[in-house]
C-alpha positions in Angstrom: 14.3 -20.0 16.8 12.2 -16.9 16.2 11.3 -14.9 19.4 7.5 -14.4 19.3 7.4 -12.3 22.5 8.8 -9.4 20.4 5.7 -8.8 18.6 2.0 -8.3 19.4 -0.6 -10.6 18.6 -3.0 -8.1 17.0 -1.9 -6.0 13.9 -4.1 -3.6 11.9 -3.2 -1.1 9.3 -5.0 2.1 8.5 -5.4 3.2 4.8 -6.5 6.6 3.4 -9.2 6.2 0.9 -8.8 8.8 -1.7 -11.8 10.0 -3.6 -10.7 10.5 -7.4 -13.0 9.2 -10.7 -12.0 8.4 -13.7 -14.0 11.2 -15.3 -11.1 13.5 -14.0 -8.7 11.9 -16.2 -10.9 13.2 -19.3 -11.2 16.7 -17.8 -7.6 17.2 -17.2 -7.0 16.5 -21.0 -9.3 19.5 -21.6 -8.4 21.5 -18.5 -4.8 21.1 -17.0 -5.9 22.9 -13.8 -8.3 19.9 -12.7 -7.1 18.5 -9.8 -6.4 14.5 -9.7 -8.1 14.4 -6.0 -11.2 15.7 -4.4 -9.5 16.9 -1.2 -12.7 17.8 0.6 -14.5 14.7 -0.4 -11.5 12.8 0.7 -11.2 14.5 4.2 -15.1 14.1 4.7 -15.0 10.5 4.0 -11.9 10.1 6.4 -13.5 11.9 9.1 -16.5 9.8 8.9 -14.4 6.3 9.0 -12.5 7.9 11.9 -15.8 8.3 13.6 -17.5 5.1 12.8 -14.5 2.7 12.8 -11.3 3.7 14.0 -12.0 5.4 17.3 -14.6 2.5 18.4 -11.8 -0.2 17.3 -8.9 1.8 19.3 -11.2 2.6 22.3 -12.0 -1.6 22.4 -8.4 -2.2 22.4 -7.5 0.6 25.1 -10.6 -0.7 27.3 -9.5 -4.4 27.3 -5.6 -3.5 27.6 -4.8 -5.6 24.7 -1.6 -5.2 22.6 -1.6 -4.3 19.0 0.7 -3.3 16.1 -0.3 -0.5 13.8 1.0 -0.1 10.5 0.7 3.6 9.5 2.0 5.5 6.5 3.2 9.3 6.8 0.1 10.4 4.4 -2.5 8.9 6.9 -0.4 10.6 10.1 -0.9 13.8 8.4 -4.7 13.5 7.7 -5.1 12.0 11.3 -3.4 14.8 12.9 -5.3 17.4 10.6 -8.8 15.7 10.9 -9.0 13.7 14.0 -7.4 14.8 17.0 -9.6 12.4 19.1 -8.2 9.5 17.3 -4.6 11.2 17.4 -5.1 11.3 21.4 -6.0 7.5 21.5 -2.9 6.8 20.0 -0.7 8.6 22.1 -2.3 7.5 25.0 -1.9 3.6 23.7 1.5 4.3 22.8 2.4 5.7 26.1 0.7 2.5 28.2 3.0 0.5 25.7 -0.2 -1.1 24.3 0.6 0.3 20.7 3.8 -0.4 18.6 4.0 1.6 15.5 5.4 -0.1 12.3 6.3 2.4 9.2 5.1 2.2 5.9 6.1 3.9 3.2 4.6 8.0 2.9 2.0 7.0 0.5 1.6 3.4 1.8 3.4 2.8 -1.9 5.5 -0.6 -0.9 5.1 -1.5 -4.4 7.7 1.3 -5.7 10.4 -1.1 -4.3 10.1 -2.9 -7.8 11.2 0.0 -9.9 12.8 2.5 -7.5 14.0 1.2 -4.4 15.7 4.7 -3.5 12.3 6.5 -3.6 10.7 3.8 -1.5 13.8 4.2 1.1 13.0 8.2 1.0 9.3 7.7 1.8 10.0 5.1 4.6 12.1 7.9 6.2 9.4 10.7 5.7 7.2 8.4 7.7 10.0 8.0 10.1 10.4 11.6 10.7 6.4 12.1 11.1 6.2 9.4 13.7 9.0 10.9 15.7 7.5 14.6 15.5 4.4 13.4 16.6 5.1 10.6 19.2 8.6 11.2 20.2 9.6 7.9 19.1 10.9 6.1 16.4 8.9 3.2 14.8 9.8 -0.5 16.1 9.5 -2.1 12.5 9.0 -1.4 8.8 6.1 -2.8 6.8 7.1 -4.6 3.8 5.3 -7.1 1.5 6.8 -10.5 1.8 7.9 -10.6 -2.0 10.2 -7.6 -1.4 12.2 -9.3 1.4 14.5 -10.8 -1.5 15.5 -7.2 -2.1 18.7 -5.9 0.0 16.8 -3.1 1.3 18.9 -2.8 4.3 21.6 -0.9 3.0 19.1 1.8 1.7 17.9 2.5 5.3 20.9 4.5 6.4 19.0 6.2 8.9 18.2 3.2 10.7 21.0 1.1 12.3 19.2 -2.3 12.3 16.2 -2.2 10.3 13.6 -4.9 11.4 10.8 -5.7 9.1 6.8 -6.9 9.6 6.1 -9.0 6.6 2.7 -9.9 5.4 1.7 -13.3 5.1 -1.5 -13.1 2.6 -4.6 -14.8 3.4 -5.2 -18.8 3.5 -6.6 -19.7 0.4 -3.5 -19.7 -1.7 -2.7 -20.5 -5.2 0.8 -20.7 -6.9 2.2 -17.6 -8.3 2.2 -17.6 -12.3 4.1 -13.9 -13.0 7.5 -14.8 -13.9 9.5 -12.7 -11.8 12.9 -14.0 -12.9 12.9 -11.0 -15.3 13.4 -8.8 -12.3 16.6 -8.2 -10.4 16.9 -10.8 -7.5 13.6 -12.1 -8.1 15.0 -15.6 -9.4 13.3 -17.9 -6.5 16.6 -19.1 -5.1 17.0 -19.6 -1.0 18.1 -16.4 0.4 20.0 -17.4 3.7 21.7 -14.0 3.9 18.2 -12.6 5.3 18.6 -12.2 9.1 15.5 -13.8 10.3 15.8 -12.3 13.6 14.7 -9.1 12.2 11.9 -10.6 10.5 8.2 -11.4 11.4 5.6 -12.7 9.2 1.9 -12.7 10.3 -1.6 -12.3 9.1 -3.2 -8.8 10.3 -6.5 -7.4 10.1 -6.7 -4.3 7.6 -8.9 -1.8 8.8 -11.6 -1.7 7.5 -10.7 -3.7 4.5 -11.2 -7.2 6.0 -14.4 -6.2 7.5 -16.3 -5.3 4.6 -14.4 -6.2 1.3 -15.9 -3.0 -0.7 -15.5 -0.2 1.9 -17.2 2.5 -0.4 -20.5 0.4 -0.6 -20.5 -0.4 3.2 -19.2 3.1 4.9 -22.7 4.2 5.5 -24.4 1.3 6.2 -27.0 1.5 9.3 -26.0 -1.6 10.6 -22.0 -0.3 10.7 -22.0 -0.1 14.8 -22.9 -3.7 15.0 -20.1 -4.8 12.4 -17.6 -2.9 14.6 -18.4 -4.5 17.5 -18.4 -7.7 16.1 -14.8 -6.9 14.4 -13.8 -5.7 17.8 -15.0 -9.1 19.3 -12.6 -11.0 16.7 -9.8 -8.9 18.0 -10.3 -9.9 21.5 -10.5 -13.5 20.6 -7.6 -13.5 18.5 -5.6 -12.0 21.5 -6.9 -14.7 24.1 -5.9 -17.4 21.5 -2.5 -15.9 21.5 -2.0 -15.9 25.3 -3.3 -19.6 25.4 -0.6 -20.6 22.8 2.1 -18.5 23.8 4.5 -21.2 25.0 3.8 -22.9 21.7 4.6 -20.2 19.6 7.8 -19.1 21.6 9.4 -22.6 20.8 8.4 -22.9 17.3 11.7 -23.7 15.4 11.9 -22.0 11.8 13.7 -23.1 8.6 17.5 -21.8 8.5 16.9 -20.8 4.9 13.8 -18.4 3.5 12.7 -19.4 -0.2 10.6 -16.3 -1.7 7.9 -17.9 -3.1 5.1 -15.3 -3.5 1.3 -16.3 -3.6 -1.6 -14.5 -4.1 -5.3 -14.9 -3.1 -8.1 -13.6 -5.4 -10.2 -12.9 -2.3 -7.9 -9.9 -1.6 -6.6 -8.9 -4.7 -9.7 -8.7 -7.1 -10.6 -5.2 -6.5 -6.9 -4.1 -7.4 -6.6 -6.0 -10.4 -9.8 -4.5 -12.0 -9.0 -1.3 -11.1 -5.6 -1.1 -12.5 -6.9 -2.4 -15.7 -9.9 -0.1 -15.7 -7.8 3.3 -14.6 -4.5 2.7 -16.4 -6.5 1.2 -19.7 -8.2 4.3 -20.2 -5.4 6.8 -19.1 -3.2 5.1 -21.8 -5.5 5.5 -24.4 -6.7 8.8 -23.7 -3.5 10.3 -22.9 -1.7 8.7 -26.1 -4.7 10.2 -28.4 -4.4 13.4 -26.9 -0.7 13.7 -27.7 -1.3 13.8 -31.2 -3.6 16.8 -30.9 -2.0 19.1 -28.3 1.5 18.4 -27.5 2.5 21.0 -24.9 -0.6 20.8 -22.9 -0.5 17.2 -22.7 3.2 17.2 -21.8 2.4 19.4 -18.8 -0.2 16.9 -18.0 2.0 13.8 -18.3 4.3 15.8 -15.7 1.6 16.0 -13.3 0.9 12.5 -13.6 4.4 11.8 -12.9 4.1 14.0 -9.9 1.5 12.0 -8.4 2.7 8.4 -9.2 3.9 7.5 -5.9 0.5 7.8 -4.6 -1.0 5.8 -7.5 1.2 2.7 -6.5 -0.6 2.3 -3.2 -2.9 -0.8 -3.5 -5.4 0.6 -1.5 -5.5 3.8 -3.2 -7.8 2.3 -6.2 -10.4 0.8 -3.9 -12.6 3.6 -4.7 -13.6 2.1 -8.1 -17.0 0.5 -8.4 -16.0 -3.1 -9.0 -19.3 -4.6 -9.2 -19.5 -4.4 -13.0 -16.4 -6.5 -13.1 -17.2 -9.0 -10.5 -19.8 -10.5 -13.5 -17.7 -12.9 -15.6 -20.0 -12.3 -18.5 -18.8 -8.5 -18.6 -15.2 -8.8 -17.8 -12.5 -11.6 -17.2 -9.4 -10.6 -15.3 -6.3 -10.3 -17.1 -3.8 -10.5 -14.4 -2.9 -13.2 -11.6 -1.5 -11.0 -8.8 -1.3 -7.5 -7.7 2.4 -7.7 -9.0 1.6 -8.8 -12.7 -0.9 -5.9 -12.6 1.5 -3.1 -11.4 3.8 -4.5 -14.1 1.2 -3.7 -16.6 0.4 -0.3 -14.9 4.2 0.3 -15.3 3.9 -0.7 -18.8 1.2 2.1 -19.4 3.4 4.8 -18.1 6.4 3.7 -19.9 4.5 3.5 -23.3 3.7 7.2 -22.5 7.4 8.1 -21.9 8.3 6.5 -24.8 5.7 8.3 -26.9 6.6 11.4 -25.8 10.2 11.1 -26.5 9.8 9.8 -29.8 6.9 12.4 -31.0 8.0 15.4 -29.0 11.8 14.8 -28.8 12.8 18.0 -30.7 10.2 20.1 -28.2 11.9 18.5 -25.3 15.2 19.6 -26.5 14.1 23.1 -27.2 11.9 23.7 -23.7 14.4 21.7 -21.5 11.9 19.5 -20.2 13.0 16.4 -18.8 10.7 13.4 -17.7 10.9 11.5 -14.5 7.9 8.7 -14.3 9.6 7.4 -11.1 10.6 4.4 -12.8 13.8 2.7 -13.2 14.2 -0.1 -16.0 15.3 -3.4 -14.5 19.0 -4.1 -15.9 17.8 -7.8 -17.4 14.5 -6.5 -19.3 14.6 -5.7 -22.8 14.5 -1.8 -24.0 
């Protein structure tokens, strides 16, 4: 039997929307000093989102004394502390009242790094832990994890947490069966996994702020009717909380299966933007970088090293929301190549792996002479062919 009283009925997640344009990839090939991210524009957009979306919603939660979980990455917390002290004070007050339970995500929100480098993921979780402890003087109650990664033995990596408890995302309602063959990856064999301690896991649907409100946040951030949408979303939170209170007894007595079968499913409604974005960004990047290596090996090597440095940030699904997906939504212009975000992620890794192989094949002597070592934050699964 799972204890539902330990988890709050409303769960929200804040994401940092980074302003980064595909054109800057081309610029960086010519000028290695060109930054990947527009920091000032990213901060400006975050400040506007905080004022018009985050602050009103959490004031609503405080006003009506609602209980909520908040999934935070270290990067988001750093931005809040820097640009939105008003929002941070609201969080501090809610935590003090015990109306807000904090859930730790990896520093960049890059849970997808579990697929290739679990140790890096654990380091980023620990980094978020330290930031939360520094600001709130408490440790997070749970760790956020997409359900499919629960098949990985992650507890042993989280040595800083004696008994890690996970908050798992149950994605959407319109499910279709997963088509990607995850059996090629370690532990993704689809077998039952009775060794998982279910008492430490909570599965639920939750609101993304502001993703579930808008679908395409970049096209709607500056809408004139934004306050109306925020109020409607706040009312939806209130209704969800009321239903939870009415069904509390029923939920608390719900029996769970003794064994858990990992059968990840996906919803095109949730992942269309991610699939198209990865296809567009890494398809162009792979082509441009590979072409440039033939001409200027030294500068290109510095470029690829810089890509590696920022790779963990690229792995965040919400990182790619900035791309304009309207042209891809027209079936006449583009047909998606991916069936799930995990398939898209593997394709993205393949692009980076191709760059690494190309560098080693064509610049091997140069690498030995200069002492450069490539680390693209990828560890090849043991049972995949070279």
